[in-house]
C-alpha positions as semicolon CSV with decimal commas, in nm:
position;residue;x (nm);y (nm);z (nm)
1;V;0,226;0,245;0,288
2;G;-0,089;0,082;0,424
3;D;-0,288;0,406;0,439
4;R;-0,630;0,403;0,274
5;F;-0,779;0,687;0,075
6;V;-1,094;0,755;-0,124
7;V;-1,076;0,822;-0,500
8;R;-1,389;0,979;-0,650
9;P;-1,486;0,994;-1,020
10;G;-1,248;1,210;-1,223
11;E;-0,976;1,208;-0,956
12;K;-0,625;1,068;-0,996
13;I;-0,498;0,785;-0,780
14;A;-0,211;0,927;-0,576
15;T;0,014;0,620;-0,533
16;D;0,042;0,260;-0,645
17;G;-0,212;0,060;-0,447
18;R;-0,476;-0,209;-0,410
19;V;-0,852;-0,160;-0,428
20;V;-1,010;-0,254;-0,095
21;E;-1,361;-0,125;-0,161
22;G;-1,572;-0,036;-0,465
23;S;-1,543;-0,100;-0,838
24;S;-1,491;0,130;-1,134
25;A;-1,334;0,179;-1,474
26;V;-0,988;0,333;-1,443
27;D;-0,802;0,506;-1,725
28;A;-0,433;0,413;-1,714
29;S;-0,358;0,509;-2,076
30;M;-0,093;0,760;-1,967
31;L;0,110;0,471;-1,822
32;T;0,007;0,159;-2,014
33;G;-0,100;0,280;-2,358
34;E;-0,433;0,097;-2,331
35;S;-0,699;0,296;-2,517
36;V;-0,992;0,145;-2,322
37;P;-1,031;0,203;-1,944
38;V;-0,983;-0,114;-1,739
39;E;-1,249;-0,234;-1,495
40;V;-1,114;-0,284;-1,142
41;T;-1,278;-0,417;-0,829
42;T;-1,181;-0,525;-0,477
43;G;-0,837;-0,686;-0,473
44;D;-0,716;-0,542;-0,805
45;S;-0,394;-0,340;-0,829
46;V;-0,391;0,020;-0,951
47;T;-0,102;0,254;-1,031
48;G;-0,037;0,614;-0,936
49;A;-0,152;0,879;-1,189
50;T;-0,434;0,649;-1,305
51;I;-0,768;0,832;-1,335
52;N;-1,086;0,695;-1,179
53;A;-1,339;0,719;-1,461
54;G;-1,644;0,584;-1,281
55;G;-1,755;0,498;-0,927
56;R;-1,606;0,554;-0,583
57;L;-1,292;0,357;-0,489
58;V;-1,111;0,303;-0,161
59;V;-0,744;0,228;-0,230
60;E;-0,474;0,105;0,008
61;A;-0,128;0,238;-0,074
62;T;0,128;-0,034;-0,152
63;R;0,412;0,177;-0,300
64;I;0,477;0,547;-0,248
65;G;0,729;0,813;-0,352
66;T;1,032;0,689;-0,544
67;D;0,902;0,329;-0,545
68;T;0,594;0,400;-0,759
69;Q;0,561;0,304;-1,125
70;L;0,557;0,671;-1,231
71;A;0,878;0,745;-1,038
72;R;1,049;0,442;-1,192
73;M;0,953;0,568;-1,538
74;A;1,102;0,909;-1,455
75;R;1,429;0,736;-1,362
76;L;1,425;0,550;-1,695
77;V;1,403;0,884;-1,876
78;E;1,684;1,029;-1,666
79;D;1,909;0,727;-1,730
80;A;1,851;0,746;-2,106
81;Q;1,924;1,119;-2,113
82;N;2,237;1,075;-1,901
83;G;2,362;0,815;-2,149
84;K;2,338;1,070;-2,429
85;A;2,495;1,340;-2,214
86;A;2,804;1,119;-2,166
87;A;2,861;1,108;-2,543
88;Q;2,813;1,483;-2,566
89;R;3,060;1,538;-2,283
90;L;3,317;1,331;-2,475
91;A;3,277;1,562;-2,774
92;D;3,321;1,862;-2,545
93;R;3,642;1,712;-2,399
94;V;3,782;1,653;-2,749
95;S;3,705;2,014;-2,843
96;A;3,867;2,138;-2,523
97;V;4,195;1,965;-2,623
98;F;4,176;2,037;-2,999
99;V;4,152;2,417;-2,979
100;P;4,453;2,470;-2,745
101;I;4,662;2,235;-2,964
102;V;4,582;2,440;-3,276
103;I;4,669;2,764;-3,094
104;A;4,994;2,608;-2,968
105;L;5,085;2,496;-3,322
106;S;5,014;2,847;-3,452
107;L;5,234;3,004;-3,184
108;G;5,502;2,743;-3,253
109;T;5,492;2,832;-3,622
110;L;5,524;3,202;-3,535
111;G;5,828;3,128;-3,314
112;F;5,989;2,902;-3,575
113;W;5,970;3,162;-3,853
114;L;6,092;3,439;-3,622
115;G;6,378;3,214;-3,514
116;T;6,486;3,151;-3,873
117;G;6,503;3,526;-3,937
118;A;6,216;3,536;-4,188
119;G;6,083;3,857;-4,038
120;P;5,762;3,942;-3,842
121;T;5,539;3,973;-4,152
122;A;5,626;3,627;-4,292
123;A;5,611;3,469;-3,943
124;F;5,271;3,620;-3,866
125;T;5,136;3,518;-4,210
126;A;5,243;3,155;-4,150
127;A;5,090;3,151;-3,801
128;V;4,757;3,285;-3,928
129;A;4,763;3,030;-4,213
130;V;4,786;2,748;-3,959
131;L;4,483;2,887;-3,770
132;I;4,274;2,927;-4,088
133;I;4,355;2,579;-4,222
134;A;4,298;2,407;-3,885
135;C;3,979;2,602;-3,805
136;P;3,829;2,711;-4,141
137;C;3,597;3,007;-4,092
138;A;3,382;2,915;-4,395
139;L;3,287;2,586;-4,237
140;G;3,246;2,749;-3,898
141;L;2,995;2,996;-4,042
142;A;2,824;2,780;-4,305
143;T;2,730;2,492;-4,076
144;P;2,541;2,693;-3,809
145;T;2,382;2,904;-4,085
146;A;2,251;2,592;-4,259
147;L;2,122;2,456;-3,928
148;M;1,945;2,783;-3,854
149;V;1,773;2,772;-4,193
150;G;1,666;2,415;-4,125
151;T;1,514;2,496;-3,785
152;G;1,336;2,798;-3,936
153;R;1,185;2,587;-4,214
154;G;1,077;2,331;-3,954
155;A;0,900;2,602;-3,756
156;Q;0,709;2,705;-4,070
157;L;0,586;2,346;-4,100
158;G;0,481;2,327;-3,734
159;I;0,790;2,131;-3,624
160;L;0,976;2,274;-3,326
161;I;1,337;2,153;-3,313
162;K;1,491;2,144;-2,967
163;G;1,841;2,231;-3,090
164;P;2,011;2,280;-3,427
165;E;2,239;1,982;-3,361
166;V;1,931;1,756;-3,361
167;L;1,903;1,806;-3,738
168;E;2,240;1,635;-3,787
169;T;2,099;1,306;-3,655
170;T;1,795;1,299;-3,886
171;R;1,983;1,198;-4,202
172;R;2,113;0,876;-4,043
173;V;1,771;0,748;-3,930
174;D;1,650;0,432;-4,108
175;T;1,381;0,307;-3,866
176;I;1,089;0,501;-3,719
177;V;0,901;0,362;-3,418
178;L;0,546;0,494;-3,378
179;D;0,342;0,492;-3,059
180;K;-0,025;0,408;-3,126
181;T;-0,254;0,589;-2,883
182;G;-0,250;0,964;-2,942
183;T;0,008;0,939;-3,220
184;V;-0,130;0,717;-3,496
185;T;-0,478;0,738;-3,338
186;T;-0,670;1,031;-3,191
187;G;-0,628;0,905;-2,834
188;K;-0,998;0,925;-2,753
189;M;-1,285;0,679;-2,787
190;T;-1,515;0,737;-3,086
191;L;-1,841;0,582;-3,205
192;L;-1,735;0,420;-3,533
193;A;-2,022;0,196;-3,642
194;L;-2,380;0,098;-3,558
195;H;-2,558;-0,232;-3,639
196;T;-2,935;-0,254;-3,592
197;A;-3,177;-0,546;-3,566
198;H;-3,461;-0,589;-3,815
199;G;-3,731;-0,325;-3,769
200;T;-3,509;-0,087;-3,565
201;T;-3,393;0,247;-3,705
202;E;-3,052;0,402;-3,639
203;N;-3,214;0,724;-3,515
204;D;-3,408;0,537;-3,247
205;V;-3,091;0,361;-3,129
206;L;-2,891;0,684;-3,122
207;R;-3,161;0,876;-2,932
208;L;-3,221;0,613;-2,664
209;A;-2,866;0,482;-2,623
210;G;-2,715;0,831;-2,649
211;A;-2,954;0,972;-2,389
212;L;-2,877;0,695;-2,140
213;E;-2,500;0,705;-2,195
214;H;-2,498;1,084;-2,163
215;S;-2,572;1,040;-1,792
216;S;-2,263;0,818;-1,741
217;E;-1,908;0,944;-1,681
218;H;-1,741;0,638;-1,838
219;P;-1,522;0,733;-2,141
220;I;-1,692;0,473;-2,361
221;A;-2,033;0,603;-2,259
222;Q;-1,925;0,959;-2,336
223;A;-1,805;0,844;-2,680
224;V;-2,149;0,696;-2,754
225;A;-2,325;1,012;-2,630
226;A;-2,098;1,239;-2,836
227;G;-2,140;1,020;-3,145
228;A;-2,518;1,019;-3,107
229;T;-2,532;1,398;-3,065
230;E;-2,310;1,450;-3,371
231;R;-2,508;1,214;-3,595
232;L;-2,852;1,334;-3,488
233;G;-2,765;1,702;-3,508
234;D;-2,931;1,993;-3,331
235;K;-3,277;1,913;-3,472
236;S;-3,313;1,600;-3,257
237;P;-3,190;1,666;-2,900
238;L;-3,136;1,371;-2,668
239;P;-3,426;1,301;-2,427
240;T;-3,378;1,296;-2,049
241;P;-3,367;0,947;-1,889
242;Q;-3,554;0,846;-1,572
243;D;-3,450;0,592;-1,306
244;F;-3,093;0,594;-1,439
245;T;-2,865;0,328;-1,287
246;N;-2,495;0,272;-1,350
247;I;-2,395;-0,094;-1,308
248;P;-2,013;-0,104;-1,267
249;G;-1,843;-0,333;-1,515
250;L;-2,161;-0,404;-1,709
251;G;-2,325;-0,085;-1,833
252;V;-2,624;0,139;-1,763
253;Q;-3,001;0,107;-1,752
254;G;-3,291;0,344;-1,725
255;V;-3,633;0,448;-1,855
256;I;-3,655;0,680;-2,157
257;E;-3,988;0,792;-2,305
258;G;-4,157;0,490;-2,152
259;H;-3,898;0,238;-2,276
260;A;-3,688;0,031;-2,035
261;V;-3,343;0,068;-2,197
262;L;-3,023;-0,132;-2,137
263;V;-2,683;-0,029;-2,280
264;G;-2,362;-0,220;-2,203
265;R;-2,202;-0,562;-2,216
266;E;-2,383;-0,868;-2,343
267;Q;-2,383;-1,000;-1,982
268;L;-2,608;-0,709;-1,880
269;L;-2,868;-0,817;-2,135
270;A;-2,832;-1,180;-2,023
271;E;-2,930;-1,082;-1,669
272;W;-3,264;-0,971;-1,817
273;E;-3,294;-1,294;-2,023
274;I;-3,228;-1,101;-2,346
275;R;-3,022;-1,267;-2,619
276;L;-2,857;-1,111;-2,923
277;P;-3,008;-1,229;-3,255
278;D;-2,767;-1,399;-3,497
279;G;-2,699;-1,085;-3,704
280;L;-2,607;-0,873;-3,403
281;A;-2,402;-1,158;-3,250
282;R;-2,196;-1,180;-3,572
283;A;-2,148;-0,803;-3,577
284;K;-2,030;-0,812;-3,215
285;A;-1,784;-1,094;-3,283
286;E;-1,638;-0,918;-3,589
287;A;-1,598;-0,592;-3,395
288;E;-1,412;-0,769;-3,115
289;R;-1,185;-0,948;-3,364
290;A;-1,095;-0,604;-3,502
291;G;-1,003;-0,491;-3,150
292;R;-1,305;-0,268;-3,103
293;T;-1,536;-0,244;-2,802
294;A;-1,884;-0,379;-2,881
295;I;-2,180;-0,237;-2,685
296;A;-2,521;-0,402;-2,688
297;V;-2,842;-0,195;-2,682
298;A;-3,182;-0,333;-2,582
299;W;-3,522;-0,196;-2,486
300;D;-3,862;-0,339;-2,409
301;G;-3,715;-0,687;-2,364
302;E;-3,545;-0,712;-2,708
303;A;-3,189;-0,662;-2,831
304;R;-3,199;-0,377;-3,081
305;A;-2,842;-0,288;-3,182
306;V;-2,467;-0,328;-3,139
307;L;-2,245;-0,020;-3,127
308;E;-1,874;-0,026;-3,215
309;V;-1,649;0,209;-3,017
310;A;-1,271;0,241;-3,054
311;D;-0,981;0,481;-3,052
312;A;-1,015;0,613;-3,409
313;V;-0,717;0,629;-3,644
314;K;-0,626;0,984;-3,748
315;D;-0,726;1,074;-4,104
316;T;-0,367;1,157;-4,196
317;S;-0,192;0,854;-4,042
318;A;-0,200;0,627;-4,348
319;E;-0,059;0,905;-4,568
320;A;0,210;0,979;-4,310
321;V;0,322;0,613;-4,302
322;E;0,330;0,606;-4,683
323;R;0,550;0,917;-4,691
324;L;0,783;0,770;-4,428
325;R;0,828;0,462;-4,648
326;A;0,901;0,690;-4,945
327;L;1,185;0,842;-4,739
328;G;1,334;0,493;-4,704
329;L;1,229;0,448;-4,339
330;T;1,092;0,126;-4,188
331;P;0,779;0,208;-3,978
332;I;0,723;0,005;-3,660
333;L;0,415;0,023;-3,433
334;L;0,492;0,006;-3,059
335;T;0,207;0,008;-2,806
336;G;0,095;-0,107;-2,465
337;D;-0,250;-0,181;-2,607
338;N;-0,364;-0,537;-2,678
339;R;-0,248;-0,718;-2,992
340;A;-0,586;-0,732;-3,166
341;V;-0,622;-0,353;-3,148
342;A;-0,260;-0,295;-3,249
343;E;-0,276;-0,522;-3,554
344;A;-0,606;-0,371;-3,668
345;V;-0,459;-0,019;-3,649
346;A;-0,139;-0,133;-3,825
347;A;-0,338;-0,287;-4,109
348;E;-0,542;0,033;-4,146
349;V;-0,236;0,259;-4,180
350;G;-0,019;0,022;-4,384
351;I;0,231;-0,113;-4,129
352;D;0,331;-0,480;-4,173
353;A;0,202;-0,720;-3,907
354;G;0,560;-0,836;-3,845
355;Q;0,653;-0,480;-3,744
356;V;0,401;-0,459;-3,457
357;Y;0,507;-0,473;-3,090
358;A;0,195;-0,490;-2,870
359;E;0,119;-0,525;-2,498
360;V;0,454;-0,360;-2,417
361;M;0,503;-0,203;-2,074
362;P;0,669;0,144;-2,057
363;E;1,003;0,008;-1,936
364;D;0,995;-0,254;-2,213
365;K;0,955;0,017;-2,480
366;V;1,308;0,129;-2,397
367;G;1,421;-0,233;-2,440
368;V;1,265;-0,251;-2,788
369;V;1,445;0,067;-2,896
370;K;1,776;-0,063;-2,754
371;R;1,730;-0,396;-2,934
372;L;1,672;-0,221;-3,266
373;Q;1,982;-0,007;-3,206
374;S;2,187;-0,318;-3,126
375;E;2,091;-0,450;-3,471
376;G;2,274;-0,153;-3,621
377;R;1,968;0,058;-3,690
378;S;1,942;0,432;-3,632
379;V;1,606;0,472;-3,459
380;A;1,360;0,761;-3,446
381;M;1,079;0,733;-3,189
382;V;0,748;0,919;-3,210
383;G;0,521;0,936;-2,904
384;D;0,296;1,156;-2,695
385;G;0,254;1,005;-2,348
386;V;0,441;0,969;-2,022
387;N;0,480;0,600;-2,107
388;D;0,678;0,698;-2,420
389;A;0,917;0,941;-2,251
390;A;1,197;0,694;-2,170
391;A;1,190;0,546;-2,522
392;L;1,195;0,897;-2,672
393;A;1,506;0,979;-2,470
394;Q;1,676;0,650;-2,564
395;A;1,614;0,679;-2,939
396;D;1,870;0,838;-3,171
397;L;1,601;1,093;-3,263
398;G;1,296;1,165;-3,045
399;L;0,980;1,325;-3,184
400;A;0,692;1,420;-2,953
401;M;0,340;1,517;-3,059
402;G;0,264;1,879;-2,972
403;T;-0,063;1,772;-2,812
404;G;0,119;1,519;-2,590
405;T;0,231;1,532;-2,230
406;D;0,505;1,764;-2,102
407;A;0,715;1,460;-2,007
408;A;0,718;1,333;-2,367
409;I;0,794;1,677;-2,511
410;E;1,080;1,733;-2,264
411;A;1,232;1,392;-2,343
């Protein structure tokens, strides 16, 4: 604690700490569920396992080892799993007593019939009858066979079941809690919409903004560059910018084909005395109300466009929610992301606004699952990140996305 270390772009922050020098966008989605990297500067706190997405940072360690946020989350997972193990151990103890009792009763029956002079054949028949009735072989064979068929069918559908006994819990589930980022959504920033000013074409905006953002390492910038490349196609490659400058927390600027281009927050344009016209200002406000990130584009002293970037909802999510309802399940959205984003995603996939829990820290996700269980519900939890692992372990049934983290899959 107190040691200082340098974190370069693309590197993970080793421990919980405080920024003492530099500014950058840091991606803490693995821990917080936020889909957009957070801008940090001198004096801000950062957590271990957070990725530096932009400039150079000097961080002073404030918590290390078992005291870090990541370590505390690991303990939450362990506690939840131990709670389940206690119930399983009780079942094992019952079985350990039940089987010897049945054997003792069978031997007692054998001794009783021999003692009454019924003969060995009758005594043995009675003893075996006690064993068969107390431990029916048909049930002993049919149940594991049915479970094996179920796990095999699941595998055909791309569902890997951790153990056959897990299937027994699925029929009781009445509530399904869905993580947002990486589960209902793709988990990566995507260029969703483009609004242009009068006299400006979409192709011009995509070429100039995409070229400038392509030189930045910021996840939002990369989303714009990827979106521009995809929409323009191979026939219109992005030009190479000159005098490129990354302005932490605001955006980027540079010269492209003789145009002085600005791409970033509205404050960046304001520093150059550029104002958004009414149409673009309305588009920006509507995008932000929907929980999306709005990026302004300007060149040659005029605002030209507003780009909308967000974590896109998966194409199949709305259908999945509809099918879950058809099964009689109540879908709930649980996320660490901000409420505006969460409610916009919920509305898009068909989850009621009253069933949205937003801005929830990882340890609080466990609390939400416990609260639902205390109401008498049988809860299934679906997630993909480290921040979901403890809640997955606590739920009556945990489902992890195959593309998720190892911690989520293990839990």
